[in-house]
N, C-alpha and C positions, 0 to 999 in steps of 0.2 A: 591583739591586732589594733593598730592605730587607726585614727580617722582617715589618714591619707591612704593607707592600704585598702581600707573599706571602699573609699571613693574610687580608687583605681579599679578594683574588682567590679564595682557597679558600672563604671564606664565600659569596661571590657564586655560585661554581660549584655549591656544595652547594644553594644556594637555587634555582638553575636546574634542577638534577636533581630536587629536590623538586617544583618546579612542573610539570616535565614528567611526573613520575610521577603527580601528582594529575590532570593533564590526561588522561593515558592511562587512568587508573582511571575518571575521569568518562566518557570515551568508551566504555569497556567497560560501565559501569553503564547508560549511555544505550542502547547497542546491545542489551543483554540485556533491559532493561525494555521497549524498543520492540518487540522480537521477541515478548515475552510478551503485549503488548497486541494486536499485529496477529494473532498466532496464536490469540487468544481464550483464552489461559491466564489472563489477567487480564481479566475481563469488565467491561463498563461499570458504573461505580458501586463497583468494588472499592476499599477503603481502602488507602492507601499510606503507611506509616509509616517514616520514615527509619531508625529503630533496627532494626526488623524486616528491612527490605530490606538494610541494611548487614550484618546477621548472615547473611542468605541468600546474599548476594553475596560474603561473606568479605572485606569492606573497611571502611574507616572511614566515618563518616557524611558527611564533607565531599564526596567525589566523588558520593555518592548525592544529596546536596542539589543539587549542580550539574547532575546528570543530570535531576532532577525539574524544576529551573528551565527547562532547555532543552525538556523535554517539555511544560511548561506553555506556553512561548512558541509552540510548534508546534501547540498545540491538542489534545494527547493527554491532558493531565492538567489538573485544576482544583482549586481549594480547595473543600473540602466545608464548607458552612455548618453542617451538622447536627453533625458530629463533630470539627470543628476539626483536620482532617487533610487531606492531599491525597487525591484519588481519580481513578480512570480516568474521563475525561469521558464522560458518557452520549451515545449517539446519539439524535437526535430525527428525527421524520418530515421536518421542515424541512431538516435536514442531508442526509438521503438524497435528497430531491427536488432540492436544489441541486446535489449531486454528479452526479446523473444528467443534469441540465440541462447542466452543463458538459461532461460526456463526450459527450453527443449533439451539442452545438455543434461540438466538435472533430472528431467523426466525420463530420458533414455537410460540414464544410470539407474533410476528407480525401477524401471521395467526389468533391467538385468537382475537386480536384487530379487524382485518379485518372482521371476521365473527360475532363477538359479536356486533359490532357497524354497521353492514350491510354496510360496505364500499366497497363491491365487485365491483360495477360498476366503480367508480372512480379509484380504484386501478388497476382494469383490464386494463383500457385504458392507464394509466400511464406506466404499465409494458409492455404492447404491443408496445407502442411507443419506448421503449428502445430496445426490441427485434428486431423491424423493423430497428432501427438504426444499431444494430449489423449485421444484414443481409446485409444492404447496405455497411457497412464498409468491410465486408467479401468479397463482390462481386467486390470491387475495386482492381485494380492491385497495388501490393505493399502495402497491408493493413498494417496500422500502428499498431503494436502489443500493444504499450502503450495505444493508443486511444481505441482500441477494448476492452482491459481488463478494462480500466477505465469505459467504458459503462457497462460492465458486473458487475462491483462492484456497480455501481449505481442501477442496477436491484436488487441486493441483499440488498442494503441499503434501497431502497424503500419498499421492502418486509418486512423489520423489523418495519416499521411504527413508527419510533421514533418521539417524539415531537421535534420541533426545539430547539437546544441549550440545550437539556436535558443531564443529566449526562451519560446516556446510549449512547447517540449519541456521546458525546465527547470520551467515552471509545472506541467505535467502530472505530472512526477515528484514534485512536492510533494503531490499528491493521490492518486496511484495506489495508495499504501499503504492509503488509506481503502477503496478497492475491494477490495484484497487481504483486509483484515479483514472487510468485509461478506460477501465471497464465502465465506470460511472459515466464518463464522457460519452462513450459509445452507446450505452443504454439510453441516454437522453435523446438520441437521434435515431434509434433503431427500433422500428415497429415490428413486432413479431419475432424479434431476434432472440429472445430468451428461450423460446421453445427450440430453436435451432441449436443453441448452445447445449441445452439439455440432451437433445438427440445425439449430438456429437460426443458428449460425455458417455451416453449409453453405449455407443459404438466401441469406445475404449473398454468399458466394463465387459461387454460381450466377448471381446477378444481375450481378455484376461480369464474370463470364465471358461472359455473353450481351450485355454492354454496355447493360444496361437501368438507366439512372441512377435513374429514378423508382422502379422496383422495388427497387433497392438501398437507397434512402432509406427506403422502407416497411419493408423487412426489418430495417434497423437500428433503426427506431423500435419495431417489434414486439418485437424481442429486448430492447431496453432496458426497455420497459414490462413485459414478462413477468418479467424479472429483478428489476425494482423491486418488482412486486407480490409476488413470492415472498419477497423480503427483508422486506417489511412483514409478511407472514404469519409468517415465521420468527422475527422479532424482536418480534412483537407484545407479548410479556410484559415486554419491557424498554424499549419505546419510551414 
């Protein structure tokens, strides 16, 4: 191998390292920004400037730009026409209505599977364990809102009875973070609301235990409607 060939390989190698480093930094920026959006640290409508974000994340603007591009593609961020910058995409009433419609469709399908395949016993125990975990989390001082809502979402995901790695499961994973964000926003302004959520979950479990499919469907609809109405009240000032 000649010196020229060696130098060319070295340049290519350094280019690969640089590209990998940029990609890793972009992923890091994406993860941190998404977490800030979902946890409501960055509220809907917050301006996002590359320079400021790069300073906060202690990295160059290139990976931040790539992260913002990805967040835009996924619907978390949009261009602000007023300020000529990016911003956290606002939630609308239509967005919330649509998300709850999708969740209810999945849950009703899940109930059909549970009752048709007589999975009541195993499903009941799994759901009860999640509600018990929510009650424990709620009883702790300084309950972690993110952890609590993650357990809540697991309850709804279990109820949907997806097959592992199915298309429906992958589709749900694309929107469950939206529910995590809405739930955290609602919890921040809902005193005593957690116990109500847990009681409504218990009503769903009781219906499954008693093998009352119609009652279970009504309990799911009631819970979704109450949660949606509370979110509308909680987010009224920003919708």
